[in-house]
C-alpha positions in Angstrom: 131.6 111.7 72.7 128.3 110.8 74.4 127.4 112.5 77.7 126.5 110.1 81.0 123.7 110.9 82.6 122.1 110.1 86.4 118.7 109.0 86.0 116.6 111.6 87.6 114.5 110.6 90.8 110.7 109.8 88.6 112.5 107.6 86.3 113.9 105.1 89.2 111.1 105.2 91.3 108.6 101.9 91.8 106.2 102.2 89.0 104.0 99.8 91.0 102.5 101.7 94.2 99.9 102.9 96.0 98.3 105.8 94.4 97.6 106.7 97.3 99.9 106.9 100.0 103.1 105.5 97.3 103.5 102.6 99.7 105.3 99.5 97.5 103.7 96.6 98.7 100.2 95.2 99.5 99.5 92.0 101.4 96.4 89.1 100.2 93.8 89.0 103.0 92.7 85.5 104.6 89.1 84.6 105.0 87.3 82.1 106.4 85.0 80.4 104.0 81.2 79.1 104.6 82.5 76.1 106.0 84.8 77.8 108.6 88.0 76.5 106.6 90.9 79.7 106.5 92.4 80.5 102.8 93.3 83.5 101.3 90.3 85.6 99.4 90.0 87.7 96.3 91.2 90.6 98.8 94.2 93.0 99.2 94.9 95.1 101.9 97.6 97.7 101.1 100.8 97.7 103.5 101.1 101.5 103.8 97.5 103.0 104.0 95.3 99.8 105.3 93.1 100.5 101.3 91.1 97.4 100.8 90.8 96.4 97.1 90.2 93.1 94.4 92.6 94.4 91.7 96.1 94.9 92.1 96.2 96.8 88.5 93.4 99.4 90.6 95.5 100.0 93.5 98.6 101.0 91.3 96.6 103.1 89.0 96.1 101.3 86.4 92.9 99.6 86.2 90.6 99.0 83.4 87.6 100.4 84.4 85.1 103.3 83.8 85.3 103.5 86.9 88.5 102.7 88.4 87.3 103.0 92.5 84.7 101.0 92.2 86.3 98.0 93.5 88.6 99.9 96.0 87.6 99.9 99.8 88.8 103.4 102.1 92.0 103.2 104.3 91.1 101.6 107.5 92.4 104.0 110.5 95.0 103.8 112.5 95.7 101.5 114.9 
């Protein structure tokens, strides 16, 4: 008879989370274009630590670039 097992905490942790602060969400940044209109740009910000980045895959640590931090920003100071 097979035994039932409970999942370990590591297996239930979200796969997509910030590799710096473990936040599970980020926001797309609004930017102003050259003609003055507001719109979504190609940058995102971690909801936890404020890290800005261009590729969500690099935010959660699966970037395919040889230098995964090449397009990552730095966390913003706490306000």
